[in-house]
C-alpha positions in Angstrom: -1.0 46.8 -12.4 -0.5 44.1 -10.1 3.6 42.8 -10.0 2.8 38.9 -9.2 5.4 36.6 -9.4 5.3 33.0 -10.2 9.3 31.9 -9.7 12.8 33.2 -8.8 13.8 35.6 -11.4 17.0 36.6 -9.9 19.2 33.7 -11.6 18.4 33.4 -14.9 19.4 29.9 -16.9 22.2 29.9 -19.4 19.7 30.2 -22.3 18.2 33.2 -20.6 14.8 32.0 -19.8 14.4 32.3 -15.9 14.5 29.2 -13.3 11.2 28.6 -11.6 11.8 28.6 -7.8 9.1 25.5 -7.1 10.9 23.1 -10.3 14.8 23.7 -9.6 14.7 21.9 -6.1 13.0 18.9 -7.9 15.4 19.1 -10.7 18.3 18.9 -8.5 17.4 17.1 -5.9 20.1 13.3 -5.0 18.1 10.0 -5.8 17.0 8.6 -2.9 19.1 5.2 -2.6 16.8 1.8 -1.8 17.5 -1.4 -0.5 14.6 -3.7 -1.4 13.6 -6.7 1.5 11.5 -9.7 -0.1 11.5 -9.9 -4.3 8.5 -12.4 -4.2 5.6 -11.4 -6.2 4.5 -8.0 -5.3 8.0 -7.4 -4.3 9.5 -7.9 -8.0 6.6 -5.8 -9.1 8.0 -2.8 -6.7 11.5 -3.1 -7.5 10.2 -2.8 -12.2 8.4 0.4 -10.6 11.1 1.7 -8.6 13.5 1.1 -11.9 10.9 3.5 -14.2 11.4 6.2 -11.3 14.4 8.7 -11.9 14.1 9.9 -8.0 15.4 6.8 -6.9 18.4 4.6 -7.3 18.1 0.8 -5.9 21.6 0.0 -4.2 20.8 -3.2 -2.7 18.5 -6.2 -2.1 17.6 -9.2 0.5 15.6 -12.4 0.3 16.3 -15.3 1.7 14.4 -18.1 -0.8 16.4 -19.9 -2.7 15.1 -19.3 -5.6 16.0 -15.5 -5.0 19.0 -15.5 -3.0 22.4 -15.3 -4.7 20.8 -14.1 -8.1 21.2 -10.7 -9.4 18.2 -8.7 -8.8 17.3 -8.1 -12.4 16.6 -11.8 -13.3 15.2 -12.2 -9.7 12.3 -9.2 -10.1 11.9 -10.5 -13.8 13.3 -6.9 -15.2 14.8 -8.6 -18.3 18.3 -7.7 -17.9 20.9 -7.8 -14.9 21.4 -4.7 -12.5 24.6 -5.7 -11.2 23.1 -5.7 -7.6 22.8 -9.5 -5.9 20.0 -10.1 -3.8 21.4 -11.5 -0.1 20.6 -13.7 2.3 22.4 -12.0 5.4 19.7 -8.9 6.7 22.3 -8.0 8.9 25.3 -7.5 6.8 23.3 -5.6 3.7 21.4 -3.2 6.3 25.1 -2.5 7.7 27.5 -2.2 4.7 25.2 -0.6 2.5 24.7 2.8 2.3 20.7 3.6 1.8 17.9 6.1 2.5 14.9 3.8 2.7 13.8 0.0 2.9 11.3 -0.9 0.7 10.0 -3.9 2.7 7.6 -6.8 0.9 7.6 -9.7 2.5 3.9 -10.6 4.6 1.0 -9.2 5.8 1.2 -9.9 9.5 2.4 -7.4 11.4 3.4 -9.8 14.2 5.4 -11.6 11.8 7.7 -9.0 10.4 8.0 -6.8 13.4 11.8 -8.9 13.8 12.9 -7.5 10.4 11.3 -3.7 11.0 13.3 -3.7 13.9 16.5 -4.6 12.2 16.4 -1.8 9.7 15.8 0.7 12.2 18.1 -0.5 14.5 20.7 0.1 11.5 19.1 3.7 10.9 17.1 3.1 7.9 13.2 4.6 6.9 11.3 1.8 5.7 8.1 1.8 3.6 6.1 -1.6 3.7 3.1 -3.7 2.0 2.3 -5.1 5.2 -1.1 -4.6 5.5 -1.6 -4.9 9.0 1.0 -1.9 9.5 -1.2 0.5 7.5 -2.7 1.6 10.9 -1.5 -0.5 13.1 -2.3 1.8 16.6 -5.5 0.6 16.8 -4.9 -3.3 16.7 -1.3 -3.5 17.8 -1.0 -0.6 20.7 2.5 -2.1 22.0 4.0 -3.2 19.4 3.1 0.5 17.7 4.9 2.3 20.0 7.9 0.2 20.4 8.5 0.5 16.6 7.7 4.5 17.1 10.0 4.7 19.9 12.8 3.2 18.0 12.5 5.1 15.1 12.2 8.2 17.0 15.7 7.2 18.7 17.2 6.5 15.6 15.5 9.6 13.7 13.7 7.4 10.6 10.2 7.1 9.4 7.8 3.8 9.2 5.1 4.0 6.6 2.9 0.7 6.1 0.9 1.6 2.2 -0.5 -0.2 -0.3 -3.0 -0.5 -2.5 -6.0 -1.8 0.2 -5.2 -0.8 3.1 -3.6 2.7 1.7 -5.7 3.7 -1.1 -9.2 2.6 -2.6 -10.7 2.1 0.7 -9.6 4.7 2.9 -7.5 7.6 1.3 -9.7 7.8 -1.6 -13.0 8.1 0.4 -10.9 10.5 2.6 -10.0 12.5 0.0 -13.7 13.1 -1.5 -14.9 13.7 1.6 -12.8 17.0 1.8 -15.1 18.2 -0.8 -18.2 18.1 1.2 -19.5 18.9 5.0 -21.6 17.1 7.2 -20.9 13.4 6.8 -23.2 11.0 7.9 -21.5 7.8 6.8 -19.0 6.5 4.2 -19.4 3.4 2.1 -17.3 1.5 0.0 -17.4 -1.5 -2.3 -14.9 -3.4 -4.4 -15.7 -6.0 -6.4 -12.5 -8.3 -7.7 -12.7 -10.9 -10.6 -10.2 -13.6 -9.5 -9.3 -14.7 -12.8 -6.8 -11.6 -13.6 -4.7 -12.0 -10.1 -1.9 -14.2 -9.0 -2.1 -17.5 -7.0 -1.0 -16.3 -3.8 -4.4 -14.0 -3.6 -6.2 -17.3 -5.4 -5.3 -19.3 -2.0 -5.8 -16.3 0.3 -9.3 -16.0 -0.9 -9.9 -19.4 -0.5 -10.4 -21.2 -4.1 -11.0 -24.7 -4.1 -11.6 -25.3 -0.4 -15.1 -27.1 0.9 -17.5 -24.8 2.7 -16.4 -26.5 5.7 -12.6 -25.5 4.8 -13.1 -22.1 4.5 -14.5 -21.6 7.4 -11.6 -23.4 9.2 -9.3 -21.0 7.3 -11.1 -18.1 8.1 -11.0 -19.1 12.3 -7.3 -19.6 12.2 -6.6 -16.7 9.7 -5.0 -18.2 7.1 -8.4 -17.1 4.5 -9.4 -13.7 3.8 -8.2 -9.9 3.4 -6.2 -8.5 5.9 -6.6 -4.8 5.9 -10.3 -3.8 6.2 -10.6 -3.2 9.6 -7.2 -0.7 9.7 -9.0 1.2 6.7 -12.2 1.5 9.3 -10.3 2.7 11.9 -8.3 5.4 9.0 -11.3 6.6 7.7 -12.7 7.1 11.3 -9.6 8.6 13.1 -9.4 11.4 10.1 -12.8 12.4 10.7 -12.8 12.7 14.5 -15.4 10.0 14.8 -15.7 7.5 18.1 -16.6 4.1 17.0 -18.9 2.1 19.8 -18.1 -1.3 17.8 -16.3 -2.5 14.8 -17.0 -6.3 13.4 -16.1 -8.1 10.8 -18.0 -11.0 8.7 -16.7 -13.4 6.4 -18.5 -16.4 4.0 -17.3 -17.9 0.6 -18.7 -17.6 -2.8 -19.9 -21.3 -3.7 -19.4 -22.4 -7.1 -22.5 -23.8 -9.1 -20.7 -25.4 -11.4 -17.4 -27.4 -12.0 -14.7 -24.7 -12.5 -11.1 -25.3 -13.9 -8.3 -22.3 -13.4 -4.6 -22.7 -14.3 -4.1 -23.7 -10.7 -6.9 -24.6 -9.1 -9.2 -27.4 -10.3 -13.0 -26.2 -8.4 -16.2 -28.6 -8.2 -19.7 -27.5 -7.9 -20.3 -26.5 -4.1 -16.8 -25.4 -3.3 -15.3 -21.6 -2.5 -14.3 -19.9 -6.0 -13.9 -16.9 -3.5 -15.4 -14.5 -0.9 -17.4 -11.9 0.5 -15.8 -10.0 3.5 -17.4 -6.7 5.7 -16.2 -4.6 7.7 -18.4 -2.1 9.6 -18.3 0.8 11.9 -20.6 1.4 14.3 -21.5 4.8 15.7 -24.3 6.7 17.9 -26.3 2.8 17.2 -26.2 3.3 13.4 -23.6 2.3 10.9 -21.2 4.9 10.2 -18.3 3.0 7.8 -19.1 -0.3 6.0 -16.8 -1.9 3.2 -17.7 -4.6 1.2 -15.0 -6.6 -0.7 -15.9 -9.1 -2.6 -13.3 -11.3 -4.6 -14.1 -14.2 -6.8 -13.5 -16.3 -10.1 -16.2 -14.2 -12.4 -17.2 -11.7 -10.4 -19.4 -10.2 -12.3 -18.6 -5.9 -13.1 -15.9 -5.9 -11.4 -15.3 -2.3 -10.0 -14.4 0.0 -7.3 -17.1 1.9 -5.5 -17.7 4.6 -2.9 -20.4 6.5 -2.1 -20.1 9.5 0.6 -23.4 9.9 2.2 -23.0 13.6 3.7 -24.3 17.5 1.9 -23.8 17.0 -0.8 -23.6 13.3 -1.1 -21.2 12.1 -3.9 -20.5 8.7 -5.4 -17.5 7.4 -7.5 -17.6 4.4 -9.6 -14.2 3.0 -10.9 -15.2 0.6 -14.0 -12.9 -3.0 -13.8 -11.5 -1.4 -9.9 -7.7 -0.5 -9.1 -5.3 -3.1 -10.7 -4.4 -4.5 -6.9 -0.8 -5.3 -7.4 0.3 -2.7 -10.4 -1.0 -0.2 -7.9 0.5 -1.4 -4.9 3.8 -1.5 -6.6 3.4 2.3 -7.9 2.1 3.2 -4.8 4.9 1.8 -2.5 7.5 3.4 -5.7 5.6 6.7 -5.7 5.7 6.9 -2.0 10.1 6.1 -1.5 10.5 10.3 -1.8 7.6 11.5 0.3 8.8 9.1 3.0 12.4 9.6 3.0 11.1 13.8 3.1 9.1 13.3 6.2 9.4 14.0 9.9 7.3 11.4 11.6 8.3 8.6 12.8 6.0 5.5 12.8 3.3 6.9 11.2 0.9 8.5 13.9 -3.3 7.7 13.3 -3.5 11.3 11.9 -0.1 11.6 9.8 -1.3 8.5 7.4 -3.1 10.1 5.2 -1.9 13.3 5.2 1.8 11.5 4.4 -0.4 9.9 1.6 -1.7 12.6 0.0 1.8 14.4 0.3 3.2 11.3 -1.9 0.6 11.6 -4.6 1.2 15.3 -4.3 5.0 14.7 -5.5 3.8 12.7 -8.3 2.0 15.5 -9.4 5.4 17.4 -9.3 6.9 15.0 -11.1 4.6 15.0 -14.0 4.1 18.5 -14.3 8.3 19.1 -14.6 9.3 15.8 -16.5 5.6 15.0 -18.3 6.2 11.6 -16.8 3.7 9.4 -14.7 5.7 7.4 -12.4 
């Protein structure tokens, strides 16, 4: 009979039971200390998610908005109790005076806007995980900023990751995970339909609710209307598959109301925008190799996420109702904290993004397996 070992039985526990080699490190490791930068709608949800994670200890908070600064973090984040952690206005003071392993950053979708903030964090020799959509795969769109951040992170010995639900999971990482089960991939198609009735006002505004068709087009042109991240997801999929795209194009159009509508935040006349349809296409060998379709609208029918991989064999995944964006983003950021703190990259290079995200989910599975809790 073969002697197969599944644990380290050299040092038994006091009760006489052996301690498996792969469990003890997770039970004994120190908590990851976090500072939370940005306590808005998403940032507050991330705070609450981190409080439910036994691997994380929140030690500091930053937000310049008058409604947040000066308050207790528990009150500012809607925790329902005080935490004894004040929300500070002075970024440099918090980063300098409070010891932490990683900063959880939730302030803006624009990389050019958050670039100075990321520099402050890296200069303080702290790692960062950010909800900034343009940071999720920044090397193609912002190569110079990416190179500078990468070099500064290397010099400081810290890590940087942009992540979330979209980009970061539904329309890029999840299809890539599915692709590991097939061969000879020819095309990747993802459709995401979101009912804006269930989403926060900030996203409804970003989708152009209440605008005239002309106002919508004007907002699309100046970047104030539309989802940020579809191009990043296209590039992430293509880079991971080793595909050289000839072109990436994006379209954005309004979904117009056929009747007068009223919501908690908007009164919308017939013919005005109640949402958007946005598509990003990656072209290779003159054919559509990647197509990402996003519809976000009030009362959108059959909300869902659909992933189709044209391969051998072809596969199709449907998530009825779709992944809930805000809650999932908060969970992803909280669950990635430990993985980022243990990783060895600087700014997540293209080939590292899917691998690191997978490591984060493996870390979650390990915790579920050892404690029985889903974080």
